[in-house]
C-alpha positions as CSV (number, residue, x, y, z in Angstrom):
1,I,0.0,0.0,0.0
2,N,1.2,3.5,-0.8
3,W,0.8,4.9,2.7
4,R,1.6,8.5,1.6
5,A,-1.2,8.4,-1.0
6,L,-3.6,6.8,1.5
7,S,-2.9,9.4,4.1
8,L,-3.3,12.3,1.6
9,T,-6.5,10.7,0.4
10,L,-7.8,10.2,3.9
11,F,-6.9,13.8,4.8
12,F,-8.9,15.3,1.8
13,M,-11.8,12.8,2.4
14,L,-12.1,13.9,6.0
15,L,-11.8,17.6,5.0
16,V,-14.4,17.5,2.3
17,S,-16.7,15.3,4.4
18,M,-16.5,17.6,7.4
19,L,-17.2,20.6,5.3
20,W,-20.1,18.9,3.6
21,E,-21.8,17.1,6.5
22,A,-20.9,19.2,9.5
23,T,-21.3,22.6,7.9
24,L,-24.1,22.1,5.4
25,A,-26.0,18.9,5.6
26,V,-26.7,18.5,9.4
27,P,-27.4,22.1,10.3
28,Y,-29.9,22.4,7.4
29,N,-31.5,19.1,8.3
30,W,-30.9,17.6,4.8
31,W,-31.0,14.4,6.7
32,N,-31.4,13.6,10.3
33,F,-29.8,10.8,12.2
34,Q,-31.8,8.6,14.5
35,H,-30.1,9.5,17.8
36,G,-31.5,6.5,19.5
37,Q,-29.7,4.2,17.1
38,M,-26.3,5.9,17.5
39,M,-23.5,5.0,20.0
40,G,-24.3,8.2,21.9
41,L,-21.0,10.0,21.0
42,F,-21.6,13.2,19.2
43,I,-19.4,16.1,18.1
44,S,-21.3,19.0,19.5
45,A,-19.2,21.7,17.8
46,W,-20.6,20.4,14.5
47,S,-24.3,20.3,15.1
48,C,-24.2,17.1,17.1
49,L,-22.6,15.1,14.3
50,P,-22.4,11.4,15.3
51,I,-18.9,10.0,15.7
52,E,-19.9,7.0,13.6
53,E,-19.9,9.3,10.5
54,V,-16.3,10.0,11.0
55,F,-15.5,6.3,11.3
56,V,-17.5,5.6,8.1
57,W,-15.4,8.2,6.2
58,I,-12.2,6.5,7.4
59,A,-13.4,3.0,6.7
60,V,-14.6,3.9,3.2
61,T,-11.2,5.4,2.3
62,Y,-9.3,2.5,3.6
63,A,-11.6,-0.1,1.9
64,T,-11.2,1.8,-1.4
65,V,-7.4,1.5,-1.2
66,I,-7.6,-2.2,-0.3
67,V,-9.9,-3.0,-3.2
68,F,-7.6,-1.0,-5.5
69,E,-4.5,-2.9,-4.3
70,V,-6.3,-6.3,-4.7
71,V,-7.4,-5.5,-8.3
72,K,-3.9,-4.2,-9.1
73,V,-2.3,-7.5,-7.8
74,W,-4.9,-9.6,-9.7
75,L,-4.3,-7.7,-13.0
76,A,-0.5,-8.1,-12.6
77,S,-0.8,-11.9,-12.0
78,E,-2.5,-12.4,-15.4
79,R,-4.7,-15.1,-13.9
80,S,-8.5,-15.5,-14.4
81,V,-10.7,-14.1,-11.7
82,H,-11.7,-17.6,-10.5
83,D,-8.1,-18.8,-10.2
84,A,-6.9,-15.6,-8.5
85,L,-9.7,-15.4,-5.9
86,L,-10.5,-19.1,-5.3
87,G,-7.2,-20.8,-6.3
88,T,-6.7,-23.5,-8.9
89,A,-6.9,-27.2,-8.4
90,D,-4.1,-27.8,-11.0
91,P,-0.7,-26.9,-9.6
92,Q,0.8,-27.0,-13.1
93,K,-1.2,-23.9,-14.1
94,L,0.8,-21.8,-11.6
95,R,4.1,-22.4,-13.4
């Protein structure tokens, strides 16, 4: 994983998401969170933004990088999707 690219992407993802959700979406009630279904941790400085939202932003950025790296390795291996993801029963195919 290119950790510098991941950290830069994560930084901009958090910046844009905070500007969007905490500054525009939540205060104008473009969507409301069901507070009873949340963990109970809110960022009160940003219109009671649930902390789960911040974790979702981080998880989505990390998952996107992992999926990209898996696809990159698969394409470099020049194997079929079935063989790359599930393995092959014929060991001679790997040579």
